[in-house]
KOLFI-777116 format. One line per 2 residues: their letters; for each residue z negated, y, x of C-alpha. Coordinates in steps of 0.25 Angstrom, whole numbers, plus 5000, padded with zeros to 4 digits. Layout:
BEGIN
A> Z/Y/X; ...
***
This chain:
BEGIN
XX> 5176/5135/4882; 5184/5148/4876
XX> 5197/5153/4883; 5199/5167/4878
XX> 5210/5169/4890; 5217/5156/4893
XX> 5226/5156/4905; 5236/5145/4903
XX> 5240/5139/4918; 5252/5130/4916
XX> 5254/5121/4927; 5267/5117/4928
XX> 5270/5102/4933; 5282/5102/4943
XX> 5289/5090/4952; 5287/5088/4965
XX> 5301/5093/4972; 5301/5085/4983
XX> 5315/5081/4988; 5323/5073/4975
XX> 5334/5062/4975; 5341/5058/4964
XX> 5342/5042/4962; 5358/5044/4965
XX> 5356/5050/4977; 5352/5038/4984
XX> 5362/5028/4987; 5362/5014/4979
XX> 5358/5019/4964; 5364/5009/4955
XX> 5355/5012/4943; 5349/5024/4936
XX> 5345/5025/4922; 5338/5038/4917
XX> 5331/5040/4904; 5340/5055/4902
XX> 5352/5046/4903; 5353/5037/4891
XX> 5363/5034/4879; 5356/5034/4865
XX> 5358/5027/4852; 5348/5031/4842
XX> 5337/5037/4851; 5337/5023/4860
XX> 5343/5022/4873; 5355/5012/4873
XX> 5358/5017/4888; 5353/5022/4899
XX> 5365/5028/4909; 5364/5025/4924
XX> 5366/5037/4931; 5371/5030/4944
XX> 5384/5026/4947; 5381/5010/4942
XX> 5383/5011/4927; 5372/5003/4924
XX> 5367/5009/4912; 5355/5003/4904
XX> 5359/5000/4890; 5355/4993/4877
XX> 5365/4991/4865; 5355/4986/4854
XX> 5349/4997/4847; 5336/4990/4845
XX> 5334/4987/4860; 5336/5001/4865
XX> 5324/5010/4869; 5321/5024/4865
XX> 5324/5037/4873; 5313/5047/4874
XX> 5319/5061/4877; 5308/5066/4883
XX> 5294/5060/4890; 5282/5070/4895
XX> 5277/5058/4906; 5291/5060/4913
XX> 5294/5074/4915; 5300/5074/4900
XX> 5311/5066/4904; 5317/5055/4895
XX> 5313/5041/4895; 5318/5027/4889
XX> 5307/5019/4881; 5309/5005/4877
XX> 5299/4999/4867; 5294/4987/4875
XX> 5300/4978/4863; 5315/4975/4866
XX> 5323/4988/4871; 5329/4987/4884
XX> 5340/4992/4892; 5350/4983/4900
XX> 5357/4988/4912; 5373/4985/4911
XX> 5375/4982/4929; 5371/4972/4938
XX> 5365/4981/4951; 5357/4978/4964
XX> 5342/4982/4961; 5337/4987/4973
XX> 5327/4998/4969; 5323/5002/4957
XX> 5315/5014/4952; 5310/5014/4936
XX> 5303/5025/4929; 5296/5018/4917
XX> 5283/5018/4909; 5277/5006/4900
XX> 5270/5009/4889; 5256/5000/4889
XX> 5246/4998/4899; 5249/4985/4903
XX> 5263/4976/4902; 5265/4970/4888
XX> 5273/4959/4893; 5282/4956/4906
XX> 5289/4968/4901; 5302/4971/4908
XX> 5307/4985/4914; 5318/4982/4923
XX> 5322/4968/4924; 5337/4961/4927
XX> 5344/4956/4915; 5344/4941/4921
XX> 5337/4934/4931; 5323/4929/4933
XX> 5313/4937/4937; 5316/4940/4950
XX> 5325/4951/4943; 5313/4957/4936
XX> 5313/4972/4942; 5302/4977/4933
XX> 5293/4969/4923; 5278/4971/4918
XX> 5270/4960/4920; 5261/4957/4907
XX> 5247/4963/4905; 5249/4972/4917
XX> 5254/4984/4922; 5260/4977/4934
XX> 5276/4974/4935; 5279/4957/4938
XX> 5280/4957/4953; 5289/4944/4952
XX> 5301/4952/4950; 5313/4957/4957
XX> 5305/4968/4965; 5293/4959/4968
XX> 5281/4966/4973; 5290/4977/4978
XX> 5288/4986/4963; 5284/5001/4964
XX> 5277/5009/4955; 5281/5024/4957
XX> 5284/5021/4971; 5271/5013/4976
XX> 5273/4997/4977; 5265/4991/4966
XX> 5268/4982/4953; 5256/4989/4945
XX> 5262/5001/4936; 5248/5003/4928
XX> 5249/5013/4919; 5260/5007/4913
XX> 5261/5020/4904; 5264/5029/4916
XX> 5279/5031/4921; 5281/5023/4934
XX> 5293/5021/4943; 5294/5006/4944
XX> 5301/5002/4958; 5306/4993/4965
XX> 5315/4987/4977; 5322/4975/4982
XX> 5328/4973/4995; 5339/4964/4992
XX> 5342/4968/4977; 5348/4959/4965
XX> 5358/4964/4957; 5356/4962/4942
XX> 5357/4969/4928; 5344/4974/4924
XX> 5337/4979/4911; 5328/4989/4906
XX> 5314/4986/4899; 5319/4971/4896
XX> 5311/4958/4902; 5321/4950/4908
XX> 5320/4940/4899; 5321/4948/4885
XX> 5307/4943/4883; 5302/4949/4870
XX> 5290/4959/4873; 5294/4960/4887
XX> 5302/4974/4886; 5297/4987/4892
XX> 5289/4998/4884; 5290/5010/4890
XX> 5299/5022/4896; 5310/5019/4906
XX> 5316/5034/4910; 5324/5029/4925
XX> 5328/5019/4931; 5335/5019/4946
XX> 5341/5006/4954; 5347/5006/4967
XX> 5354/4993/4973; 5345/4994/4985
XX> 5332/4998/4990; 5329/5012/4994
XX> 5323/5019/5004; 5307/5023/5004
XX> 5313/5039/5005; 5325/5033/4994
XX> 5315/5027/4986; 5304/5040/4987
XX> 5316/5048/4982; 5317/5040/4969
XX> 5304/5041/4967; 5304/5057/4968
XX> 5315/5057/4959; 5308/5051/4948
XX> 5295/5058/4952; 5302/5071/4950
XX> 5309/5067/4938; 5298/5063/4930
XX> 5285/5065/4937; 5278/5079/4942
XX> 5268/5086/4952; 5259/5097/4947
XX> 5261/5109/4954; 5251/5120/4949
XX> 5255/5136/4949; 5248/5145/4959
XX> 5234/5149/4960; 5229/5156/4947
XX> 5222/5169/4946; 5217/5175/4935
XX> 5216/5190/4938; 5205/5192/4926
XX> 5196/5186/4915; 5188/5173/4915
XX> 5194/5166/4903; 5197/5151/4905
XX> 5210/5146/4909; 5218/5136/4906
XX> 5227/5126/4916; 5236/5120/4910
XX> 5247/5110/4916; 5258/5104/4909
XX> 5260/5090/4903; 5269/5078/4911
XX> 5257/5073/4920; 5248/5059/4917
XX> 5236/5065/4921; 5230/5077/4924
XX> 5217/5080/4933; 5211/5095/4935
XX> 5201/5097/4945; 5192/5103/4932
XX> 5191/5090/4927; 5202/5089/4916
XX> 5212/5080/4915; 5220/5086/4906
XX> 5234/5095/4908; 5225/5108/4908
XX> 5210/5114/4912; 5203/5125/4908
XX> 5196/5134/4919; 5188/5146/4920
XX> 5185/5149/4935; 5191/5151/4947
XX> 5194/5138/4956; 5204/5129/4960
XX> 5210/5119/4950; 5217/5107/4953
XX> 5227/5098/4944; 5231/5083/4947
XX> 5240/5077/4939; 5247/5063/4939
XX> 5262/5062/4935; 5268/5051/4926
XX> 5271/5042/4939; 5255/5043/4943
XX> 5259/5054/4953; 5247/5064/4956
XX> 5249/5078/4961; 5239/5090/4960
XX> 5238/5104/4962; 5227/5116/4961
XX> 5228/5130/4955; 5216/5140/4959
XX> 5213/5149/4948; 5205/5161/4952
XX> 5197/5168/4942; 5193/5184/4944
XX> 5180/5186/4952; 5173/5182/4964
XX> 5162/5171/4959; 5155/5166/4972
XX> 5149/5152/4976; 5135/5149/4980
XX> 5131/5155/4994; 5120/5156/5005
XX> 5113/5170/5006; 5107/5173/5020
XX> 5092/5179/5018; 5092/5193/5021
XX> 5107/5196/5018; 5116/5198/5004
XX> 5128/5193/4997; 5138/5202/4986
XX> 5144/5193/4975; 5156/5202/4971
XX> 5162/5197/4959; 5174/5207/4957
XX> 5173/5206/4944; 5172/5222/4943
XX> 5183/5223/4931; 5175/5229/4919
XX> 5181/5217/4911; 5170/5209/4918
XX> 5155/5208/4913; 5147/5201/4923
XX> 5133/5195/4923; 5124/5191/4934
XX> 5113/5181/4933; 5104/5191/4942
XX> 5101/5206/4940; 5115/5211/4942
XX> 5128/5219/4937; 5141/5221/4942
XX> 5151/5211/4948; 5143/5207/4961
XX> 5129/5203/4965; 5124/5206/4978
XX> 5115/5194/4981; 5104/5194/4991
XX> 5095/5183/4988; 5097/5167/4985
XX> 5097/5163/4969; 5109/5161/4959
XX> 5119/5171/4954; 5130/5170/4943
XX> 5137/5180/4936; 5145/5179/4922
XX> 5158/5186/4920; 5164/5189/4906
XX> 5177/5195/4906; 5184/5205/4897
XX> 5189/5194/4888; 5174/5188/4887
XX> 5177/5176/4896; 5165/5172/4903
XX> 5163/5169/4918; 5150/5163/4922
XX> 5151/5160/4940; 5146/5149/4945
XX> 5130/5150/4949; 5131/5157/4964
XX> 5119/5150/4971; 5115/5159/4983
XX> 5105/5152/4992; 5097/5162/5002
XX> 5096/5156/5017; 5082/5161/5022
XX> 5088/5157/5037; 5088/5172/5042
XX> 5074/5175/5040; 5068/5161/5043
XX> 5076/5157/5056; 5065/5162/5069
XX> 5064/5158/5085; 5049/5158/5081
XX> 5039/5168/5088; 5040/5172/5102
XX> 5036/5162/5113; 5032/5157/5127
XX> 5042/5147/5133; 5046/5141/5146
XX> 5059/5145/5153; 5068/5134/5147
XX> 5063/5133/5135; 5071/5136/5122
XX> 5069/5144/5109; 5075/5141/5095
XX> 5075/5144/5081; 5062/5138/5075
XX> 5066/5141/5060; 5081/5138/5055
XX> 5088/5131/5067; 5090/5120/5057
XX> 5101/5128/5049; 5105/5137/5061
XX> 5119/5135/5065; 5122/5145/5078
XX> 5113/5151/5087; 5116/5165/5094
XX> 5105/5169/5104; 5102/5181/5111
XX> 5111/5175/5125; 5121/5170/5115
XX> 5120/5156/5115; 5120/5147/5103
XX> 5111/5137/5104; 5101/5133/5095
XX> 5090/5136/5108; 5088/5147/5119
XX> 5082/5143/5132; 5073/5154/5136
XX> 5070/5156/5152; 5066/5170/5152
XX> 5055/5177/5144; 5063/5185/5133
XX> 5066/5188/5118; 5077/5179/5113
XX> 5086/5180/5101; 5095/5172/5091
XX> 5103/5172/5080; 5104/5161/5072
XX> 5114/5157/5060; 5113/5146/5050
XX> 5123/5139/5040; 5124/5149/5031
XX> 5128/5158/5043; 5113/5165/5040
XX> 5109/5173/5052; 5095/5173/5058
XX> 5091/5181/5069; 5077/5180/5078
XX> 5071/5184/5092; 5060/5176/5101
XX> 5052/5181/5113; 5050/5171/5124
XX> 5041/5171/5136; 5044/5162/5147
XX> 5031/5156/5152; 5039/5146/5163
XX> 5049/5135/5165; 5052/5124/5155
XX> 5054/5109/5158; 5065/5102/5150
XX> 5061/5091/5142; 5070/5079/5141
XX> 5068/5065/5135; 5074/5052/5134
XX> 5072/5039/5126; 5076/5025/5124
XX> 5073/5011/5115; 5075/5019/5102
XX> 5074/5007/5093; 5066/5002/5083
XX> 5053/4994/5088; 5057/4998/5101
XX> 5049/5007/5113; 5056/5020/5115
XX> 5055/5026/5129; 5055/5039/5130
XX> 5057/5046/5144; 5055/5060/5148
XX> 5066/5066/5156; 5060/5082/5154
XX> 5062/5091/5167; 5052/5099/5173
XX> 5056/5115/5181; 5053/5114/5194
XX> 5039/5113/5198; 5034/5109/5186
XX> 5031/5095/5181; 5030/5089/5168
XX> 5015/5086/5164; 5015/5085/5149
XX> 5023/5076/5140; 5022/5076/5123
XX> 5031/5066/5117; 5032/5067/5102
XX> 5039/5054/5095; 5043/5059/5083
XX> 5034/5051/5074; 5020/5057/5078
XX> 5019/5049/5091; 5018/5056/5103
XX> 5016/5054/5120; 5013/5061/5132
XX> 5019/5052/5142; 5031/5056/5149
XX> 5039/5043/5145; 5032/5037/5133
XX> 5037/5025/5124; 5035/5025/5110
XX> 5039/5016/5098; 5042/5022/5083
XX> 5038/5015/5072; 5050/5018/5065
XX> 5064/5021/5066; 5069/5035/5064
XX> 5072/5048/5072; 5060/5054/5079
XX> 5061/5068/5086; 5055/5065/5099
XX> 5049/5078/5107; 5046/5079/5121
XX> 5036/5092/5125; 5034/5093/5141
XX> 5025/5103/5147; 5026/5106/5164
XX> 5013/5108/5172; 5018/5124/5170
XX> 5016/5123/5156; 5029/5125/5152
XX> 5036/5114/5141; 5048/5109/5135
XX> 5052/5100/5123; 5061/5091/5119
XX> 5064/5085/5106; 5074/5073/5104
XX> 5077/5063/5091; 5073/5048/5094
XX> 5080/5038/5085; 5072/5026/5083
XX> 5083/5016/5079; 5080/5005/5070
XX> 5084/4991/5073; 5094/4985/5066
XX> 5093/4973/5057; 5105/4963/5060
XX> 5111/4956/5048; 5122/4951/5044
XX> 5130/4947/5032; 5143/4937/5030
XX> 5153/4931/5021; 5153/4918/5017
XX> 5151/4908/5028; 5163/4899/5026
XX> 5172/4893/5038; 5185/4895/5041
XX> 5184/4909/5034; 5180/4923/5039
XX> 5167/4926/5038; 5163/4941/5038
XX> 5151/4945/5044; 5145/4959/5041
XX> 5134/4966/5048; 5124/4972/5040
XX> 5115/4975/5050; 5105/4987/5045
XX> 5098/4996/5054; 5088/5007/5046
XX> 5096/5020/5054; 5107/5019/5064
XX> 5121/5011/5066; 5123/4998/5070
XX> 5135/4999/5079; 5134/4986/5087
XX> 5135/4973/5081; 5137/4960/5087
XX> 5140/4946/5080; 5139/4933/5087
XX> 5146/4920/5081; 5141/4906/5087
XX> 5136/4912/5099; 5149/4915/5104
XX> 5158/4922/5097; 5154/4939/5097
XX> 5159/4948/5085; 5156/4964/5084
XX> 5157/4973/5073; 5149/4975/5057
XX> 5160/4963/5052; 5165/4952/5058
XX> 5172/4939/5054; 5170/4924/5059
XX> 5177/4912/5056; 5170/4901/5056
XX> 5180/4888/5059; 5170/4877/5054
XX> 5158/4877/5044; 5144/4877/5051
XX> 5133/4885/5056; 5135/4895/5065
XX> 5126/4904/5072; 5129/4922/5070
XX> 5121/4932/5077; 5123/4947/5075
XX> 5117/4958/5083; 5117/4972/5079
XX> 5114/4986/5087; 5113/5001/5083
XX> 5118/5012/5088; 5103/5015/5094
XX> 5104/5000/5102; 5095/4994/5092
XX> 5099/4979/5089; 5095/4968/5080
XX> 5102/4952/5080; 5103/4942/5070
XX> 5107/4927/5072; 5109/4918/5061
XX> 5116/4903/5058; 5126/4904/5047
XX> 5132/4891/5039; 5146/4893/5037
XX> 5152/4884/5027; 5166/4878/5024
XX> 5177/4885/5017; 5187/4879/5006
XX> 5200/4881/5007; 5206/4888/4995
XX> 5219/4883/4988; 5225/4880/4975
XX> 5236/4873/4967; 5246/4881/4958
XX> 5260/4878/4954; 5272/4884/4951
XX> 5275/4888/4936; 5283/4895/4928
XX> 5281/4911/4924; 5273/4912/4911
XX> 5265/4899/4914; 5251/4897/4920
XX> 5249/4892/4934; 5238/4882/4936
XX> 5230/4887/4948; 5222/4875/4955
XX> 5211/4876/4966; 5211/4868/4977
XX> 5203/4872/4988; 5198/4863/5000
XX> 5183/4861/5000; 5181/4851/5009
XX> 5173/4861/5019; 5167/4870/5009
XX> 5162/4862/4999; 5165/4864/4983
XX> 5174/4877/4980; 5166/4884/4966
XX> 5174/4896/4967; 5189/4900/4964
XX> 5195/4913/4962; 5210/4913/4959
XX> 5217/4926/4962; 5231/4928/4954
XX> 5234/4942/4958; 5229/4947/4944
XX> 5222/4938/4940; 5209/4927/4944
XX> 5202/4915/4941; 5191/4908/4945
XX> 5193/4895/4941; 5197/4882/4950
XX> 5210/4879/4942; 5216/4891/4935
XX> 5228/4896/4928; 5235/4908/4929
XX> 5248/4914/4924; 5255/4920/4936
XX> 5262/4933/4930; 5273/4933/4941
XX> 5285/4925/4945; 5286/4920/4960
XX> 5275/4919/4970; 5261/4924/4967
XX> 5250/4923/4976; 5239/4918/4970
XX> 5223/4915/4978; 5212/4907/4976
XX> 5198/4909/4982; 5189/4898/4983
XX> 5175/4900/4987; 5167/4887/4989
XX> 5151/4885/4983; 5145/4890/4998
XX> 5155/4903/4996; 5166/4900/5007
XX> 5180/4906/5001; 5194/4903/5003
XX> 5206/4909/4998; 5220/4907/4996
XX> 5233/4913/4990; 5244/4904/4987
XX> 5258/4909/4981; 5261/4902/4967
XX> 5274/4904/4961; 5276/4908/4947
XX> 5291/4903/4944; 5300/4908/4933
XX> 5311/4903/4926; 5322/4895/4935
XX> 5336/4902/4935; 5343/4889/4931
XX> 5357/4887/4937; 5368/4876/4941
XX> 5381/4873/4948; 5389/4861/4945
XX> 5401/4857/4952; 5415/4849/4949
XX> 5416/4848/4934; 5427/4838/4929
XX> 5423/4828/4917; 5421/4815/4921
XX> 5415/4819/4934; 5401/4821/4937
XX> 5400/4836/4937; 5387/4839/4947
XX> 5379/4852/4945; 5367/4857/4952
XX> 5355/4865/4949; 5355/4879/4955
XX> 5342/4884/4948; 5335/4896/4955
XX> 5321/4893/4955; 5309/4901/4955
XX> 5301/4900/4970; 5291/4890/4970
XX> 5297/4883/4957; 5306/4870/4956
XX> 5312/4862/4947; 5306/4853/4938
XX> 5317/4848/4928; 5332/4848/4927
XX> 5339/4848/4913; 5355/4848/4913
XX> 5362/4845/4900; 5376/4845/4903
XX> 5385/4847/4889; 5371/4849/4882
XX> 5367/4835/4885; 5356/4834/4894
XX> 5362/4827/4906; 5353/4828/4920
XX> 5339/4831/4925; 5344/4833/4941
XX> 5346/4844/4948; 5360/4840/4952
XX> 5365/4832/4940; 5381/4828/4938
XX> 5387/4827/4924; 5400/4821/4920
XX> 5406/4827/4908; 5415/4816/4900
XX> 5424/4828/4896; 5431/4842/4899
XX> 5425/4852/4894; 5416/4865/4894
XX> 5400/4859/4894; 5387/4865/4893
XX> 5378/4862/4906; 5364/4867/4907
XX> 5352/4864/4914; 5337/4867/4911
XX> 5327/4869/4925; 5312/4867/4922
XX> 5304/4869/4936; 5291/4864/4941
XX> 5284/4877/4936; 5289/4876/4922
XX> 5301/4887/4922; 5312/4883/4916
XX> 5327/4888/4915; 5341/4885/4910
XX> 5356/4887/4914; 5367/4883/4905
XX> 5382/4885/4908; 5395/4879/4904
XX> 5404/4870/4913; 5419/4866/4911
XX> 5422/4851/4914; 5436/4850/4918
XX> 5445/4839/4915; 5448/4828/4927
XX> 5463/4828/4932; 5470/4815/4931
XX> 5477/4810/4943; 5490/4801/4944
XX> 5502/4798/4952; 5513/4788/4955
XX> 5521/4786/4969; 5534/4779/4968
XX> 5537/4770/4974; 5522/4767/4978
XX> 5526/4758/4989; 5536/4759/5001
XX> 5537/4760/5016; 5533/4772/5024
XX> 5539/4783/5025; 5537/4783/5012
XX> 5537/4794/5000; 5534/4791/4988
XX> 5539/4799/4975; 5524/4804/4969
XX> 5521/4809/4955; 5509/4816/4950
XX> 5503/4812/4937; 5491/4820/4937
XX> 5486/4827/4927; 5476/4841/4925
XX> 5477/4842/4940; 5478/4854/4948
XX> 5477/4850/4962; 5480/4837/4968
XX> 5476/4829/4983; 5486/4817/4986
XX> 5480/4808/4995; 5490/4800/5004
XX> 5492/4792/5016; 5484/4795/5028
XX> 5474/4803/5020; 5485/4814/5016
XX> 5483/4822/5005; 5493/4831/4998
XX> 5490/4842/4988; 5504/4843/4979
XX> 5505/4839/4966; 5516/4830/4971
XX> 5516/4825/4984; 5527/4822/4994
XX> 5521/4811/5004; 5528/4801/5014
XX> 5519/4789/5016; 5520/4785/5032
XX> 5512/4773/5034; 5511/4761/5029
XX> 5501/4754/5020; 5494/4756/5007
XX> 5492/4771/5002; 5482/4774/4992
XX> 5488/4788/4986; 5477/4797/4979
XX> 5479/4808/4971; 5468/4817/4968
XX> 5470/4828/4957; 5460/4840/4954
XX> 5461/4850/4942; 5458/4863/4942
XX> 5442/4860/4939; 5442/4852/4952
XX> 5441/4839/4943; 5448/4828/4950
XX> 5456/4813/4948; 5461/4804/4960
XX> 5471/4792/4957; 5479/4784/4970
XX> 5490/4775/4970; 5495/4766/4981
XX> 5507/4766/4988; 5512/4756/4999
XX> 5518/4758/5010; 5525/4748/5015
XX> 5537/4739/5014; 5538/4735/4998
XX> 5537/4718/4998; 5540/4710/4985
XX> 5534/4697/4981; 5537/4694/4966
XX> 5530/4680/4963; 5535/4674/4950
XX> 5522/4666/4947; 5526/4658/4936
XX> 5534/4658/4922; 5536/4654/4909
XX> 5544/4655/4899; 5547/4654/4883
XX> 5557/4653/4875; 5560/4661/4862
XX> 5572/4658/4854; 5580/4654/4865
XX> 5577/4663/4874; 5568/4661/4888
XX> 5558/4671/4891; 5552/4668/4905
XX> 5537/4671/4907; 5535/4676/4922
XX> 5521/4677/4929; 5526/4686/4942
XX> 5516/4693/4952; 5519/4703/4963
XX> 5516/4699/4975; 5523/4711/4983
XX> 5517/4723/4990; 5520/4734/4980
XX> 5520/4734/4966; 5533/4731/4958
XX> 5540/4738/4947; 5551/4729/4944
XX> 5559/4717/4948; 5568/4706/4942
XX> 5566/4693/4936; 5578/4684/4936
XX> 5580/4671/4926; 5590/4661/4929
XX> 5593/4649/4922; 5598/4635/4927
XX> 5611/4638/4917; 5611/4651/4912
XX> 5611/4666/4915; 5603/4675/4926
XX> 5594/4685/4919; 5587/4696/4926
XX> 5574/4705/4920; 5570/4718/4927
XX> 5555/4718/4927; 5547/4732/4928
XX> 5535/4736/4928; 5522/4735/4937
XX> 5521/4724/4945; 5510/4727/4955
XX> 5509/4720/4968; 5499/4707/4967
XX> 5501/4709/4952; 5507/4698/4943
XX> 5514/4699/4928; 5518/4689/4918
XX> 5531/4694/4913; 5540/4688/4900
XX> 5554/4692/4902; 5558/4701/4892
XX> 5572/4696/4889; 5574/4681/4886
XX> 5584/4671/4891; 5593/4663/4883
XX> 5591/4648/4887; 5596/4634/4883
XX> 5587/4624/4883; 5597/4617/4890
XX> 5593/4626/4902; 5583/4618/4911
XX> 5576/4629/4918; 5575/4645/4924
XX> 5572/4652/4935; 5565/4667/4938
XX> 5566/4675/4948; 5559/4689/4952
XX> 5568/4698/4959; 5561/4710/4968
XX> 5566/4724/4966; 5574/4733/4973
XX> 5581/4720/4980; 5567/4718/4987
XX> 5566/4706/4995; 5553/4697/4989
XX> 5544/4691/4999; 5544/4677/4993
XX> 5557/4675/4985; 5552/4661/4982
XX> 5540/4664/4971; 5550/4674/4966
XX> 5557/4663/4957; 5552/4652/4948
XX> 5560/4642/4939; 5556/4637/4924
XX> 5562/4623/4917; 5564/4626/4904
XX> 5557/4619/4892; 5554/4619/4878
XX> 5544/4629/4873; 5533/4618/4865
XX> 5518/4619/4863; 5515/4620/4876
XX> 5506/4632/4882; 5512/4640/4895
XX> 5504/4646/4904; 5509/4657/4915
XX> 5497/4661/4924; 5489/4661/4928
XX> 5490/4673/4939; 5489/4679/4947
XX> 5483/4667/4955; 5474/4670/4963
XX> 5468/4679/4955; 5457/4691/4958
XX> 5455/4697/4944; 5463/4696/4932
XX> 5470/4682/4929; 5482/4682/4920
XX> 5490/4668/4912; 5500/4669/4901
XX> 5499/4657/4889; 5514/4654/4882
XX> 5513/4646/4869; 5499/4646/4868
XX> 5502/4646/4852; 5487/4648/4844
XX> 5480/4639/4855; 5465/4643/4859
XX> 5463/4647/4874; 5452/4647/4884
XX> 5452/4650/4899; 5441/4648/4907
XX> 5440/4650/4922; 5433/4638/4929
XX> 5428/4638/4944; 5429/4625/4953
XX> 5418/4619/4948; 5422/4620/4933
XX> 5413/4631/4930; 5419/4640/4919
XX> 5420/4655/4923; 5426/4660/4913
XX> 5428/4657/4898; 5438/4664/4890
XX> 5444/4662/4877; 5459/4667/4876
XX> 5465/4675/4865; 5476/4669/4858
XX> 5486/4679/4852; 5496/4669/4848
XX> 5508/4675/4855; 5518/4666/4863
XX> 5514/4672/4878; 5498/4677/4878
XX> 5495/4682/4892; 5479/4682/4897
XX> 5470/4689/4908; 5457/4684/4914
XX> 5449/4692/4923; 5444/4684/4935
XX> 5439/4695/4942; 5424/4690/4941
XX> 5426/4676/4949; 5424/4674/4962
XX> 5435/4670/4972; 5438/4656/4971
XX> 5446/4646/4962; 5446/4643/4948
XX> 5452/4638/4936; 5459/4645/4924
XX> 5456/4634/4912; 5465/4637/4898
XX> 5461/4630/4887; 5473/4631/4878
XX> 5469/4625/4866; 5467/4609/4869
XX> 5473/4611/4882; 5468/4614/4895
XX> 5476/4621/4907; 5470/4624/4921
XX> 5473/4633/4932; 5468/4637/4947
XX> 5464/4651/4951; 5459/4655/4963
XX> 5452/4669/4962; 5451/4678/4974
XX> 5449/4693/4975; 5459/4702/4977
***
């Protein structure tokens, strides 16, 4: 179409100026990132600055990973945005915040998510810290994350964000927020291909959930900033001309819908009218507005013209620039219409633009000339007059007595007048002359039994005037049947609405008539339908009864002859399978009834159930149907609903895309059509968050470890594998391990779950050395009250615990303690280092009067170069350890010699001692004596056993033996041989029956004095013989073996 003059109407879109807030007007704002507050590096974004007070900026230092900055995007009202490439772009926020309520404005540049692409996730942690992440192959977000199902798309609860290419406000809130550090446009695992591909222009985070009013305020802020609503200008009046007009809207909306049918931003018009534009902004919000455009001239619509009248069509285009051409003989700007027909005008303006009016169809209404009361007539008083033509279209009456009813009762002879108006406001006028013959009766009748195939009873209820008798009746039943009885019965051959007339005449010749519609109603046909007849299932019964006309209004059900229900649809549950009776009775509004009775067979219902194990995310779950068929017979149909996928196999597999509880439904159908369904929660686990704790860690002591791993709900541990110092060490949940050396060691735990998930945790632990406990008490014997002197020789200790008499404890490094009771007290010292490692040692202290009992058991001697060296066997039978005593040697004629012995001779202990200093002697001396003198001038308990005397002879070839001792013996037996020479030596222990118990070859070193020791701790208590085979000589000694 040629546009000779174009009037361009620019429809500016404007924002909805509701009450606006800024995000920082609300409390709890912890993050506010916006694409107009960035730092750029070579056109790429290295920082989006936080506009809140938290300083939680989004940053990236690697130029290869930085997103692009787009200065203006027309889809969001020309605001800037940050564009992520979906390959490796992303930003990390630098501060941990409580994530209570999130608003994020973003789009995605694909129809579905390519992978599990991250939009907003935590920098560490499991699936529970995923805020917004795409669900591969769909337009939905992952529903098993931080917000669960409470995800909003533009303020509406849904996790479906189709179409993804549009900008959306991704929203979510959490009642109990978690503090975490976030990342933008990255999957939580940095998995290749799981980065956001699209634009992000704003992120707003509050530390706690907002109220609904606050939430709407933030959404209004976003819509106000990035969205738009259309507002058209005031109505347009075109003063002159008929050239086409272009209505155009500004860009920025995602869709346009004009009332002209145009879906572009503009539309071309050429006639007056009201034009409406509906637009959709980037967030999918619709807005509409209308504009009325008025061209010059008056162009009328089709109308009805009453016969006998006319109508003037005045176009008002009397300006000389307009040239009008009518389709009927006429000239000028107006047309007088006096008859029905089609009328049209063509207008050419001064610019040559042409406007052709719509064809105006004028319909001629003949009501004024065809409506009549009929010819003049004779009537009885009380009869009525009415229109005999035109009554069907008449909407109002006005009689000459001012009444407005469709008929007029006449009582006297006269001329009567009526003015009638029809639905087109056409008016008809008529008169009639009525002559009264007498008084008319009043015709009235009633009827009953109007159901098909029933005899209808008609009853005359007419009223005759005083002095008159109704003696003639004529019934016309509307189907051609008639009767002259006063109260006839009549059976109709069909259902329909019949116009029944009763004509009555009195004996005076006056008559009256009445017409009534009698509806002969059809009988209903009772019928019902039902769902599968299965026991313990709700069976729906629906009335499907039919009736040719009318309405079924009463429906009654009877189950098993006792239970009654009403209504078109009822349900009934059969407790058991078997045969059961049912009856349905239906009745129409006309009172017509029908009944149906049947015996139904109710089948057994299967019980739906299935088995499925928990698996790890990404692994298929095997679902196995396990229905109970004991009452139903075989199940031959299976339908699985996985909430997005289905299956019809008895055993099937499906990879559930979401972690956590997922509802799965199984519907089973038996061969007889009985159906049961069940819904169960199937868990999909994620990798466990592996961790462990450990107790005191000391060298050479077991370190106790305990698993603290957090598993996904519904999952359990299948196997533990511990590595201690990089060596596999245990498969227990709470193992212990002993480190043989101090230092720092790697410890790791691998956990495998029954769902097939795996996780690992590794750390280093410090193994501390043990302290060494050592002390002395000097002296270690005494009479109470007794205060010994303590010395602490412990090494590597920082804390001390002394346990003294009566369980008393002391925590000093060196205690000062007085023992107050007699007896043997075991004093212990437990020491601890700073790592908590410990060591303990103990010593006895004797709290009694010290008793000395030295025993000189035996003595020998040797002579070397005229010097005599006594060899003494000495035993301490006193009650405390001896550290010194005096040995005194006395010859028959010679000096008295003393030697001081020092060392440790424990109580009940024995020694073999060769005196260190020889004593010169003469061969003429016959013997010598040796005495043991207790220390500290103490008195020996048995002085008689302190001394032995020995005859002095010449040392020859004879072998001498000192011992054996101790005797009785409990463990080690000692003896000494002198002058053994180079002879072989065999020692045997023989029991009293002569059986050899111990047989041992002894080594001969060739020295003059040789000491030997035998371990007899394994022998039973009793008497034995020590047999020494020395060369060819045998010596035998008696022994007594006793336990300590």
